[in-house]
C-alpha positions as CSV (number, residue, x, y, z in Angstrom):
1,M,0.2,0.2,0.0
2,N,1.4,3.7,-1.0
3,T,0.9,5.6,2.2
4,A,2.4,9.0,0.6
5,P,-0.9,10.8,0.1
6,T,-2.0,9.9,3.7
7,A,1.6,10.6,5.3
8,T,1.2,14.6,5.2
9,Y,-2.5,13.7,7.7
10,A,-0.4,11.7,9.9
11,A,1.7,15.0,10.8
12,L,-1.2,17.0,11.1
13,L,-2.8,14.3,13.8
14,L,0.2,14.0,15.1
15,R,0.7,18.1,15.3
16,I,-3.0,18.4,16.8
17,S,-2.6,15.8,19.4
18,L,0.7,17.2,20.8
19,A,-1.2,21.0,20.9
20,I,-4.0,19.3,22.9
21,L,-1.5,18.1,25.1
22,F,0.4,21.1,25.9
23,F,-3.0,22.9,26.4
24,A,-4.1,20.6,28.9
25,H,-0.9,21.2,30.5
26,A,-0.6,24.7,30.6
27,G,-4.6,25.1,31.4
28,L,-4.0,22.2,34.5
29,K,-0.9,25.0,35.6
30,F,-2.9,27.6,34.9
31,F,-6.0,27.0,35.9
32,V,-5.9,24.2,38.7
33,Y,-2.8,25.0,40.3
34,T,-2.8,28.6,39.7
35,P,0.4,30.3,38.2
36,T,1.3,31.1,42.1
37,G,0.9,27.4,43.2
38,T,2.7,26.2,40.3
39,A,5.7,28.7,40.8
40,Q,5.5,27.4,44.9
41,F,5.8,23.4,43.4
42,F,8.6,24.6,40.8
43,E,10.7,26.1,44.0
44,S,10.1,23.4,46.1
45,V,11.7,21.2,43.6
46,G,14.6,23.1,43.2
47,V,13.2,25.6,40.2
48,P,13.1,29.2,40.3
49,G,9.2,30.3,40.7
50,W,9.8,32.6,37.8
51,M,10.4,29.8,35.5
52,A,6.4,28.7,36.4
53,Y,5.5,31.8,34.5
54,I,7.9,30.8,31.7
55,T,6.5,27.4,31.7
56,I,3.2,28.2,31.5
57,T,3.3,30.7,28.4
58,W,5.6,28.3,26.6
59,E,3.2,25.4,26.4
60,F,0.5,27.6,25.7
61,L,2.2,29.1,22.7
62,G,3.9,26.4,21.8
63,A,0.7,24.8,21.9
64,I,-1.4,27.7,19.6
65,A,1.7,27.3,17.1
66,L,1.5,23.7,17.0
67,L,-2.2,24.0,15.9
68,V,-2.3,26.5,13.4
69,G,0.8,25.3,12.0
70,F,3.1,28.1,12.8
71,K,6.5,26.6,11.8
72,P,5.8,23.5,13.5
73,R,8.9,22.1,13.5
74,L,10.4,24.9,15.1
75,A,7.6,24.5,17.6
76,A,8.2,20.9,18.3
77,L,12.0,21.5,18.9
78,S,11.3,24.0,21.1
79,L,9.2,22.3,23.1
80,I,11.4,19.3,24.3
81,P,13.3,21.4,26.7
82,V,10.4,21.8,29.0
83,L,9.5,17.8,28.8
84,L,13.5,17.6,29.9
85,G,12.9,19.7,32.7
86,A,9.8,18.0,33.7
87,I,12.2,14.5,33.6
88,F,15.1,16.2,34.8
89,T,13.6,18.0,38.1
90,V,10.5,16.1,39.1
91,H,9.9,12.9,36.9
92,G,13.3,11.1,36.7
93,A,13.6,10.6,40.3
94,S,10.0,8.8,40.5
95,G,11.1,5.9,37.8
96,F,9.8,4.6,35.0
97,W,5.7,4.6,35.6
98,F,3.7,7.3,35.4
99,T,1.5,5.8,38.5
100,N,4.4,6.5,40.7
101,P,4.3,9.5,43.2
102,N,5.4,12.6,41.3
103,G,4.9,10.8,38.0
104,G,7.7,8.8,36.2
105,W,10.0,9.7,33.4
106,E,8.2,7.6,30.2
107,Y,5.2,10.1,29.5
108,P,7.5,12.9,29.1
109,A,10.0,11.0,27.3
110,F,7.3,9.1,24.7
111,W,6.1,13.1,24.6
112,I,9.6,14.0,23.3
113,V,9.9,10.5,20.8
114,G,6.6,12.7,19.4
115,L,8.2,16.0,19.2
116,I,10.9,14.6,17.6
117,S,8.8,12.7,15.3
118,L,7.0,15.9,14.2
119,A,10.1,17.7,13.5
120,L,11.3,14.5,11.5
121,I,7.6,14.1,9.4
122,G,7.3,17.4,8.5
123,D,4.7,20.6,8.7
124,G,1.7,18.3,7.7
125,P,-1.4,20.0,5.8
126,F,-2.9,23.3,6.8
127,H,0.0,24.5,8.2
128,L,0.4,28.7,8.5
129,K,3.3,29.7,5.2
130,S,5.7,31.8,6.4
131,S,6.5,35.0,4.3
132,F,9.9,34.8,5.7
133,K,13.1,32.6,4.4
134,S,14.0,29.9,7.0
């Protein structure tokens, strides 16, 4: 079976799925834990509290970029440090299973694989074309 005609739609599906995950995580930090509560949690794990505000903003803007397809390859790669931060500050010490206290590292690691896959696959259809040369 020739999958070339449908492969770009796989990139679109991946792009939208990743965007939804980042919207959910930014929303959790903003609406449930609140930015102040998130900053306090960051401080409790040894990360400066102001990084919480940057993380929430970065996740939200990255999600928008993925959803609308604004430089999705770059957006995907730029979101990887957020997840690496989560692995190395919170989830890594908790082991592999996400059901462990503070969650495991496998979920953010797999999320990174999805972001790298999108960066390798390409933008997919229905992305914003930039007038700037990249």
